MARBA-3410 file (N, C-alpha, C, O; in Angstrom, 1 decimal):
158
81.0,133.5,118.5,82.5,133.4,118.4,83.1,133.0,119.6,84.1,132.2,119.5 ~ 82.6,133.4,120.8,83.2,133.0,122.1,83.1,131.6,122.4,84.1,131.0,122.9 ~ 81.9,131.0,122.0,81.8,129.5,122.2,82.7,128.7,121.3,83.3,127.7,121.7 ~ 82.9,129.1,120.0,83.8,128.4,119.2,85.3,128.5,119.7,86.0,127.5,119.6 ~ 85.7,129.6,120.2,87.0,129.8,120.8,87.2,128.9,122.0,88.2,128.3,122.2
86.1,128.8,122.8,86.1,128.0,124.0,86.3,126.5,123.6,87.2,125.8,124.2 ~ 85.5,126.0,122.7,85.6,124.6,122.2,86.9,124.4,121.6,87.5,123.3,121.8 ~ 87.5,125.3,120.8,88.8,125.1,120.2,89.9,125.0,121.3,90.8,124.1,121.2 ~ 89.8,125.8,122.3,90.8,125.8,123.4,90.7,124.5,124.2,91.6,123.9,124.7 ~ 89.4,124.0,124.4,89.2,122.7,125.1,89.8,121.6,124.4,90.5,120.8,125.0
89.6,121.5,123.0,90.2,120.5,122.2,91.7,120.5,122.2,92.3,119.5,122.3 ~ 92.3,121.8,122.1,93.7,121.9,122.1,94.2,121.4,123.5,95.2,120.7,123.5 ~ 93.6,121.8,124.5,94.1,121.3,125.9,94.1,119.8,126.0,95.0,119.2,126.5 ~ 93.0,119.2,125.5,92.9,117.7,125.5,94.0,117.1,124.7,94.6,116.1,125.1 ~ 94.2,117.6,123.5,95.2,117.2,122.6,96.6,117.3,123.3,97.4,116.4,123.2
96.9,118.4,123.9,98.2,118.7,124.5,98.4,117.7,125.7,99.5,117.1,125.8 ~ 97.4,117.5,126.5,97.5,116.6,127.6,97.7,115.2,127.2,98.5,114.5,127.8 ~ 97.1,114.8,126.1,97.2,113.4,125.6,98.5,113.2,125.0,98.9,112.0,124.9 ~ 99.2,114.2,124.4,100.5,114.0,123.8,101.6,114.5,124.8,102.8,114.7,124.3 ~ 101.4,114.7,126.0,102.4,115.1,126.9,103.5,114.1,127.1,103.2,112.9,127.3
104.8,114.5,127.0,105.9,113.6,127.1,106.4,113.2,125.7,105.6,112.9,124.9 ~ 107.6,113.1,125.5,108.2,112.9,124.2,107.9,111.4,123.7,107.7,111.2,122.5 ~ 107.9,110.4,124.6,107.6,109.1,124.2,106.2,108.9,123.7,105.9,108.2,122.8 ~ 105.3,109.6,124.5,103.9,109.5,124.1,103.6,110.1,122.8,102.8,109.6,121.9 ~ 104.3,111.3,122.6,104.2,112.0,121.2,104.6,111.1,120.1,103.9,111.0,119.1
105.8,110.5,120.3,106.3,109.6,119.3,105.4,108.4,119.0,105.1,108.1,117.8 ~ 104.9,107.8,120.1,104.0,106.6,119.9,102.7,107.0,119.2,102.3,106.3,118.3 ~ 102.1,108.1,119.6,100.8,108.5,119.1,101.0,108.9,117.6,100.2,108.5,116.7 ~ 102.0,109.7,117.3,102.1,110.1,115.8,102.5,108.9,115.0,102.0,108.9,113.8 ~ 103.4,108.0,115.4,103.7,106.8,114.7,102.5,106.0,114.4,102.3,105.4,113.3
101.6,105.9,115.5,100.4,105.1,115.4,99.4,105.7,114.3,98.8,104.9,113.6 ~ 99.4,107.0,114.3,98.4,107.7,113.3,98.9,107.5,111.9,98.0,107.3,111.0 ~ 100.2,107.3,111.6,100.7,107.3,110.3,101.2,105.9,109.9,101.6,105.7,108.8 ~ 101.0,104.9,110.7,101.4,103.5,110.4,100.4,102.8,109.5,99.2,103.2,109.5 ~ 100.8,101.8,108.7,99.9,101.2,107.9,100.0,99.7,108.2,101.1,99.0,108.2
98.8,99.1,108.4,98.8,97.7,108.7,98.3,97.0,107.4,97.4,97.4,106.7 ~ 99.0,95.8,107.0,98.7,95.0,105.8,98.7,93.6,106.2,99.4,93.2,107.1 ~ 97.9,92.9,105.5,97.8,91.4,105.7,99.1,90.7,105.2,99.8,91.3,104.3 ~ 99.5,89.6,105.8,100.6,88.9,105.5,100.5,87.4,105.5,99.6,86.9,106.3 ~ 101.3,86.7,104.8,101.3,85.2,104.7,102.8,84.8,104.9,103.6,85.5,104.4
103.1,83.6,105.6,104.4,83.2,105.7,104.3,81.6,105.6,103.4,81.0,106.1 ~ 105.3,81.0,105.1,105.5,79.6,105.2,106.8,79.3,106.0,107.9,79.6,105.5 ~ 106.6,78.8,107.2,107.7,78.6,108.1,107.6,77.0,108.5,106.5,76.6,108.8 ~ 108.7,76.3,108.6,108.8,74.9,108.9,107.7,74.1,108.3,107.1,73.2,108.9 ~ 107.5,74.4,106.9,106.5,73.7,106.2,105.0,73.9,106.4,104.2,73.2,106.0
104.8,75.0,107.2,103.5,75.4,107.6,103.1,76.8,107.2,103.9,77.7,107.3 ~ 101.8,76.9,106.7,101.4,78.3,106.2,100.7,79.0,107.5,99.9,78.4,108.2 ~ 101.2,80.2,107.7,100.6,81.0,108.8,100.2,82.4,108.3,100.8,82.8,107.3 ~ 99.2,83.0,108.8,98.8,84.3,108.4,98.9,85.3,109.5,98.9,84.9,110.7 ~ 99.0,86.6,109.2,99.0,87.6,110.1,99.1,89.0,109.5,98.4,89.2,108.5
99.8,89.9,110.1,99.9,91.2,109.6,101.2,91.9,109.8,102.0,91.5,110.7 ~ 101.5,92.9,109.1,102.8,93.7,109.2,102.3,95.1,109.4,101.5,95.6,108.6 ~ 102.8,95.7,110.4,102.6,97.1,110.7,103.8,98.0,110.2,104.8,97.9,110.8 ~ 103.6,98.6,109.1,104.7,99.4,108.5,104.7,100.8,109.2,103.7,101.5,109.2 ~ 105.8,101.2,109.7,106.0,102.4,110.5,106.7,103.4,109.7,107.7,103.0,109.0
106.4,104.7,109.8,107.1,105.7,109.0,108.6,105.8,109.2,109.3,106.4,108.4 ~ 109.1,105.3,110.3,110.5,105.5,110.6,111.3,104.3,109.9,112.4,104.0,110.3 ~ 110.7,103.7,108.8,111.3,102.7,108.0,111.6,101.4,108.8,112.6,100.7,108.5 ~ 110.7,101.1,109.7,110.7,99.8,110.3,109.4,99.2,110.2,108.4,99.8,109.7 ~ 109.2,98.0,110.8,107.9,97.3,110.8,107.8,96.3,111.9,108.9,95.8,112.3
106.7,96.0,112.4,106.4,94.9,113.3,105.6,93.8,112.6,104.6,94.1,112.0 ~ 106.0,92.5,112.8,105.3,91.4,112.1,104.7,90.6,113.2,105.3,90.4,114.3 ~ 103.6,90.0,112.9,102.9,89.1,113.9,102.1,88.1,113.1,101.3,88.5,112.2 ~ 102.3,86.8,113.4,101.7,85.7,112.6,101.1,84.7,113.7,101.6,84.6,114.8 ~ 100.0,84.0,113.2,99.5,83.0,114.1,98.8,81.9,113.3,98.4,82.1,112.2
98.7,80.7,113.9,97.9,79.6,113.3,97.2,78.9,114.4,97.6,78.9,115.5 ~ 96.0,78.4,114.1,95.2,77.7,115.1,95.7,76.4,115.5,95.4,75.9,116.6 ~ 96.5,75.7,114.6,97.1,74.4,115.0,98.4,74.2,114.3,98.9,75.1,113.5 ~ 99.1,73.1,114.6,100.4,72.8,114.0,101.6,73.2,115.0,101.4,73.8,116.0 ~ 102.7,72.8,114.6,103.9,73.1,115.4,104.2,74.6,115.6,104.7,75.0,116.6
103.9,75.3,114.6,104.1,76.8,114.6,102.8,77.4,114.9,101.9,77.4,114.0 ~ 102.5,78.0,116.0,101.3,78.7,116.3,101.4,80.2,116.4,100.5,81.0,116.2 ~ 102.7,80.7,116.6,102.9,82.2,116.5,104.3,82.4,116.1,105.2,81.7,116.4 ~ 104.5,83.5,115.4,105.8,84.1,114.9,105.6,85.6,115.1,104.6,86.2,114.8 ~ 106.7,86.2,115.4,106.8,87.7,115.6,108.1,88.1,115.1,109.1,87.3,115.0
108.2,89.4,114.6,109.5,89.9,114.2,109.5,91.3,113.9,108.5,92.0,114.2 ~ 110.6,91.8,113.4,110.8,93.2,113.1,111.5,93.3,111.8,112.3,92.4,111.4 ~ 111.2,94.4,111.1,111.8,94.6,109.8,112.4,96.0,109.8,112.0,97.0,110.4 ~ 113.6,96.0,109.1,114.2,97.4,108.9,114.8,97.5,107.5,115.3,96.5,107.0 ~ 114.7,98.7,107.0,115.2,98.9,105.7,116.8,99.0,105.7,117.4,99.6,106.6
117.4,98.4,104.7,118.8,98.7,104.5,119.1,99.4,103.1,120.3,99.8,102.9 ~ 118.0,99.6,102.3,118.1,100.4,101.1,116.8,100.9,100.9,115.9,100.7,101.7 ~ 116.6,101.6,99.8,115.3,102.4,99.5,114.1,101.4,99.4,113.0,101.7,99.7 ~ 114.4,100.2,98.9,113.3,99.2,98.6,113.6,97.8,99.0,113.0,96.9,98.5 ~ 114.5,97.6,100.0,114.8,96.3,100.5,115.4,96.4,101.9,115.7,97.5,102.4
115.5,95.3,102.6,116.0,95.2,104.0,116.0,93.9,104.5,116.0,92.9,103.8 ~ 116.0,93.8,105.8,116.1,92.5,106.6,114.9,92.5,107.5,114.3,93.4,108.0 ~ 114.5,91.2,107.7,113.5,90.8,108.7,114.0,89.8,109.7,114.6,88.8,109.2 ~ 113.9,90.0,111.0,114.2,89.0,112.0,112.9,88.4,112.5,112.1,89.1,113.1 ~ 112.7,87.1,112.2,111.5,86.4,112.5,111.8,85.3,113.5,112.8,84.6,113.3
111.0,85.2,114.6,111.1,84.2,115.7,109.8,83.6,115.9,108.8,84.3,116.1 ~ 109.8,82.2,116.0,108.5,81.5,116.2,108.6,80.7,117.4,109.6,80.4,118.0 ~ 107.4,80.3,117.9,107.1,79.6,119.2,107.8,78.2,119.1,108.1,77.7,120.2 ~ 108.1,77.6,118.0,108.7,76.3,117.9,110.2,76.3,117.9,110.8,75.3,117.8 ~ 110.8,77.5,118.1,112.2,77.7,118.1,112.8,78.1,116.8,114.1,78.3,116.8
112.0,78.2,115.8,112.5,78.5,114.4,112.9,80.0,114.5,112.2,80.9,115.0 ~ 114.1,80.3,114.0,114.6,81.7,113.9,115.1,81.9,112.5,115.9,81.1,112.0 ~ 114.7,83.0,111.8,115.1,83.3,110.5,115.5,84.7,110.2,114.9,85.6,110.8 ~ 116.5,84.9,109.5,116.9,86.3,108.9,116.4,86.2,107.5,117.0,85.4,106.6 ~ 115.5,87.1,107.2,114.9,87.1,105.8,115.4,88.4,105.1,115.6,89.4,105.7
115.6,88.4,103.8,115.8,89.6,103.0,114.5,89.9,102.3,114.0,89.0,101.6 ~ 114.0,91.2,102.4,112.8,91.5,101.8,113.0,92.5,100.7,114.0,93.2,100.7 ~ 112.1,92.5,99.7,112.0,93.4,98.7,110.7,94.0,98.5,109.7,93.3,98.6 ~ 110.6,95.3,98.4,109.3,96.0,98.2,108.9,96.0,96.8,109.7,96.2,95.9 ~ 107.6,95.8,96.5,107.0,95.9,95.2,106.5,97.3,95.0,106.6,98.0,94.0
105.7,97.8,96.2,105.3,99.2,96.3,105.6,99.6,97.8,106.3,98.8,98.5 ~ 105.2,100.7,98.2,105.5,101.2,99.6,104.9,100.2,100.7,105.4,100.2,101.8 ~ 103.8,99.5,100.3,103.1,98.7,101.4,103.0,97.2,100.9,102.2,96.5,101.5 ~ 103.7,96.8,99.9,103.6,95.5,99.3,105.0,94.9,99.1,105.9,95.6,98.6 ~ 105.2,93.6,99.5,106.5,93.0,99.3,106.6,91.6,99.6,105.5,91.0,99.9
107.8,91.0,99.5,108.0,89.6,99.7,109.4,89.4,100.4,110.3,90.3,100.3 ~ 109.6,88.3,101.0,110.9,88.0,101.6,111.2,86.5,101.6,110.3,85.7,101.6 ~ 112.5,86.2,101.6,113.0,84.8,101.7,114.1,84.7,102.7,114.9,85.6,102.9 ~ 114.2,83.5,103.3,115.3,83.2,104.2,115.2,81.7,104.5,114.5,81.0,103.8 ~ 115.8,81.3,105.6,115.8,79.9,106.0,116.0,79.7,107.5,116.6,80.5,108.2
115.5,78.6,108.0,115.7,78.2,109.4,116.4,76.8,109.3,116.7,76.3,108.2 ~ 116.6,76.2,110.5,117.2,74.9,110.5,116.3,73.9,109.8,116.7,72.8,109.3 ~ 115.0,74.1,109.8,114.0,73.3,109.3,113.8,73.4,107.8,113.1,72.5,107.2 ~ 114.3,74.5,107.2,114.2,74.6,105.7,113.9,76.1,105.4,114.2,77.0,106.1 ~ 113.4,76.3,104.2,113.2,77.7,103.6,112.0,78.3,104.3,111.0,77.7,104.7
112.1,79.6,104.4,111.0,80.5,104.9,110.7,81.5,103.8,111.6,82.1,103.2 ~ 109.4,81.6,103.4,108.9,82.7,102.5,107.8,83.5,103.2,107.1,82.9,104.0 ~ 107.8,84.8,102.8,106.8,85.7,103.4,106.4,86.7,102.4,107.2,87.2,101.6 ~ 105.1,87.0,102.5,104.6,88.1,101.7,103.8,89.1,102.5,103.2,88.6,103.6 ~ 103.7,90.4,102.2,102.8,91.3,102.9,102.2,92.3,102.0,102.9,92.7,101.0
101.0,92.7,102.3,100.3,93.6,101.5,99.7,93.1,100.1,99.1,93.8,99.3 ~ 99.9,91.7,99.9,99.5,91.2,98.6,98.2,90.4,98.8,98.0,89.9,99.9 ~ 97.3,90.4,97.8,96.2,89.5,97.9,96.6,88.1,97.9,97.7,87.7,97.6 ~ 95.7,87.2,98.3,96.0,85.8,98.3,96.5,85.3,96.9,97.4,84.5,96.8 ~ 95.8,85.7,95.9,96.2,85.3,94.6,97.6,85.7,94.2,98.4,85.0,93.7
97.9,87.0,94.5,99.3,87.5,94.3,100.3,86.9,95.2,101.5,86.6,94.8 ~ 100.0,86.6,96.4,100.9,86.0,97.4,101.4,84.6,96.9,102.5,84.2,97.2 ~ 100.5,83.9,96.2,100.9,82.5,95.8,102.1,82.5,94.9,102.9,81.6,94.9 ~ 102.3,83.6,94.1,103.4,83.6,93.2,104.7,83.8,93.9,105.8,83.4,93.3 ~ 104.8,84.3,95.2,106.0,84.5,96.0,106.3,83.5,97.1,107.4,83.4,97.6
105.3,82.8,97.5,105.5,81.8,98.6,106.1,80.5,98.1,105.6,80.0,97.1 ~ 107.2,80.0,98.9,107.8,78.8,98.5,107.0,77.6,99.1,107.0,77.5,100.4 ~ 106.5,76.8,98.3,105.5,75.7,98.8,106.4,74.4,99.0,107.2,74.0,98.2 ~ 106.2,73.9,100.2,107.0,72.6,100.5,106.6,71.5,99.6,105.5,71.3,99.1 ~ 107.6,70.6,99.3,107.4,69.5,98.4,106.2,68.6,98.9,106.1,68.3,100.0
105.3,68.3,97.9,104.2,67.4,98.2,103.0,68.2,98.7,102.0,67.6,99.1 ~ 103.1,69.5,98.6,101.9,70.3,99.1,101.6,71.3,97.9,102.4,71.5,97.0 ~ 100.4,72.0,98.1,100.0,73.0,97.2,99.3,74.1,97.9,98.7,73.8,99.0 ~ 99.4,75.3,97.4,98.6,76.4,98.0,97.3,76.5,97.3,97.2,76.5,96.1 ~ 96.3,76.6,98.0,94.9,76.7,97.5,94.2,78.0,98.1,94.3,78.2,99.3
93.6,78.7,97.2,92.9,79.8,97.6,91.4,79.4,97.9,90.7,78.9,97.1 ~ 91.0,79.6,99.2,89.7,79.2,99.6,88.6,79.9,98.9,88.7,81.1,98.6 ~ 87.6,79.2,98.5,86.5,79.8,97.7,85.7,80.8,98.5,85.2,81.8,98.0 ~ 85.7,80.6,99.9,85.0,81.6,100.7,86.0,82.4,101.5,86.8,81.9,102.2 ~ 86.0,83.7,101.2,86.9,84.6,101.9,88.2,84.8,101.3,88.9,85.8,101.6
88.6,84.0,100.3,89.8,84.2,99.6,91.1,83.9,100.3,92.2,84.2,99.8 ~ 91.1,83.3,101.5,92.3,83.0,102.3,93.0,81.8,101.6,92.5,81.0,100.9 ~ 94.3,81.8,102.0,95.1,80.7,101.4,95.2,79.5,102.4,95.1,79.8,103.6 ~ 95.2,78.3,101.9,95.4,77.1,102.8,96.5,76.3,102.1,96.7,76.3,100.8 ~ 97.3,75.5,102.8,98.3,74.7,102.4,97.8,73.2,102.5,97.4,72.8,103.6
97.7,72.5,101.4,97.0,71.2,101.4,98.0,70.2,100.7,98.9,70.6,100.0 ~ 97.8,68.9,101.1,98.6,67.8,100.4,98.2,67.9,98.9,97.1,68.2,98.6 ~ 99.2,67.5,98.1,99.0,67.5,96.6,98.2,66.3,96.2,98.0,66.0,95.0
END
């Protein structure tokens, strides 16, 4: 019994030291309860993929990247304005900036639409590649194709 109490106290001390300070407590607990989901976006006529980290405080962080093309990175934040909708502020390396309106399908799945100076922007998160195709706005003269290997989406000429 003495050894169990010693181990419990040691674990409790490590936990308390690890979470010391309000900011650290907030960051740790939000990290424990956050959900990361896959995401796709079409920005400036280009398909990019990434992820959305949904945080319990009703916000999210978005991060997208592509290996080539004018848009190689996009990042943004999401905040709820209603129980199942809100806004996304998205900024990309090519200077594209978009305010998107998102709608949730479930707690971790949704889609969004907006526009930049280059044209429409569409985005999905938490959806399979097959389901994402239904919500992404495909540029004229192109088509979305689900890769046979891995199930990822690609944007190809028609």
